[in-house]
Structure formats: C-alpha cells, structure tokens
C-alpha positions in Angstrom: 0.6 1.5 29.1 3.2 2.3 31.0 6.1 -0.8 31.4 7.0 -1.7 34.7 10.9 -2.3 34.8 11.8 -3.1 38.2 13.4 -0.5 40.9 10.9 2.0 40.6 11.7 2.6 36.7 9.2 2.2 34.4 9.2 3.5 30.5 5.9 3.5 28.2 5.5 4.5 24.1 4.4 7.8 23.5 2.6 9.0 20.8 4.0 10.8 18.1 1.8 12.9 15.7 5.3 15.0 14.2 5.1 12.7 10.8 3.4 11.7 8.5 3.2 9.0 6.3 3.3 8.4 2.1 2.9 5.0 0.2 3.7 5.5 -3.0 3.5 2.2 -6.4 4.9 2.2 -9.6 6.3 -0.3 -12.4 9.9 0.9 -12.3 12.5 2.8 -10.3 12.1 6.5 -12.2 8.0 6.5 -12.3 8.5 5.3 -8.1 10.3 7.8 -7.4 7.8 10.6 -9.6 5.5 8.9 -7.6 7.2 9.7 -4.0 7.5 13.4 -5.3 4.1 13.4 -6.1 2.8 12.4 -3.1 4.8 15.4 -1.2 3.7 17.1 -3.1 0.4 17.4 -3.2 0.6 16.7 0.8 3.1 19.8 1.2 0.7 22.2 -1.7 -2.0 22.7 -3.9 -0.7 24.8 -7.2 -3.2 26.5 -9.5 -2.9 24.9 -13.0 -1.2 27.2 -15.7 0.9 28.7 -12.5 4.3 29.7 -13.6 7.0 28.2 -12.9 10.7 27.4 -13.1 12.4 24.3 -13.6 15.7 23.1 -11.8 18.5 20.1 -12.1 18.4 18.0 -9.6 20.9 14.9 -9.4 21.9 12.4 -6.0 23.8 10.0 -5.1 23.6 7.4 -2.1 25.0 3.9 -1.1 21.4 2.4 -1.6 18.1 2.7 -2.8 16.5 3.8 0.7 19.2 6.7 0.5 18.2 7.8 -2.9 15.1 7.8 -1.9 15.7 10.3 1.5 18.5 12.5 -0.4 15.9 12.1 -3.6 12.7 13.6 -0.8 15.3 16.0 1.2 16.1 18.1 -2.0 13.0 18.2 -2.8 11.7 20.0 0.1 15.0 21.6 0.6 14.4 23.3 -3.0 11.0 23.9 -2.6 11.8 25.7 1.2 15.0 27.7 -0.3 12.3 29.0 -3.2 9.9 30.1 -1.3 7.6 27.7 -4.2 6.1 24.4 -3.9 6.9 21.3 -6.3 4.6 21.2 -9.2 5.6 18.2 -11.0 8.9 16.3 -11.9 10.1 14.3 -14.8 12.9 12.0 -12.9 15.2 11.2 -16.4 17.5 7.8 -14.7 18.1 5.9 -12.0 20.8 3.7 -12.6 23.4 1.6 -10.0 27.1 2.0 -10.7 29.4 -0.4 -9.2 31.8 2.0 -7.3 31.1 1.8 -3.1 30.7 4.6 -2.4 27.5 5.9 -4.4 26.4 3.1 -6.6 23.0 5.0 -6.7 22.4 7.6 -8.8 19.4 9.7 -9.7 18.4 12.5 -12.1 15.6 14.6 -12.8 14.5 17.9 -13.4 11.9 20.0 -10.9 9.1 22.2 -11.3 8.6 24.8 -8.6 5.9 27.2 -8.7 6.6 30.5 -6.3 3.6 30.9 -3.0 1.7 33.8 -3.6 -2.1 35.1 -4.7 -2.1 34.1 -8.2 1.3 31.0 -7.5 0.9 27.5 -5.1 -1.1 27.9 -1.9 0.9 26.1 1.0 -1.3 23.0 2.9 1.2 21.3 5.6 4.6 22.5 6.5 6.8 19.2 6.0 10.4 19.4 7.2 11.7 16.9 6.1 11.9 13.4 5.3 12.7 10.5 8.5 14.6 7.6 8.4 12.2 5.4 10.5 10.2 2.5 8.0 11.7 3.9 4.8 12.0 1.3 2.0 12.1 1.0 -1.6 11.4 -2.9 -2.2 10.0 -5.0 -5.0 6.5 -5.5 -5.1 3.6 -6.9 -7.4 6.0 -6.3 -9.9 6.8 -2.8 -9.8 8.4 -1.2 -6.5 6.7 0.2 -3.8 8.2 3.2 -1.9 7.1 3.9 1.7 7.9 7.3 3.3 7.4 9.6 6.5 7.9 13.3 6.6 8.3 15.5 9.4 6.0 18.1 9.7 
C-alpha cells in the first residue's frame, strides 16, 4: 500500500521478481560452500550423468565469510558463463582463516564444468550474479548455514 509522505509526496515498496534465493546447510564450511554450489548448479542447468567435463582450479579470498560466499558464487557463475558450460560438481579443498586484514578468508576448490549442447548440459535459469541482499553465512544447529539471493 502506498505510504503518504506529506506535501503530495509518497512512496511504496514494489515486488521484485528478478532474484531467486537459496539456502544451504552443512556440518562444516567446506561442505557448506560445496552445498551452495550444488544448489546454484541445480538451479542453473540440468547435467546428464556421465557427460564429459573439464576441471578448473579456483582460489578466492575475502575479508569475511559473506564476502567469500559472494566471491565463490560469482566465480562459479563467471566460469560457467565464460566456458559456455554448467557447473557439474565442486570440491572445496579448504577454507582457511588467515590473520591479514585485507583477506583473512581463503577458499581453494576444484570445479567441474560440462559444456552446453545436445549431449551435454541443458540450461534452466539464466543466473547473472549473486547479490549481497540478505547474504548470510552463520553457525546453525552445530554446523553452518548459507543464505544467498541470485540475480536471474
């Protein structure tokens, strides 16, 4: 409902349908980031079992866990877009907290990509980028939870 704001001015909240959310839960941070990648991958494409894949190594860093989640999801989207492929699987080899003020969190991973095509991946939803809207990485039930919204 529009809110009157005096002197003939007003404003209102508008529904927004250009984002889709995901939530991942896991017992530790590497598994959490893998699970978030799986959620993104399932949203973006269908990948047939046994399809040929290529592997890329990834290293991302950020000053906090939310920034690391953003960087991770952004890297996955960018890799897939640049390769004309879908993310098929990820292996997070480690997430480490370093003491430096510029990038205390570092993620190292391997990403498997399957090319789009008749015998390969089939696109589902065009994911453009992660957003910082309601982005959270937090302890949850003895493990961790990640909530993210993606621009589609």
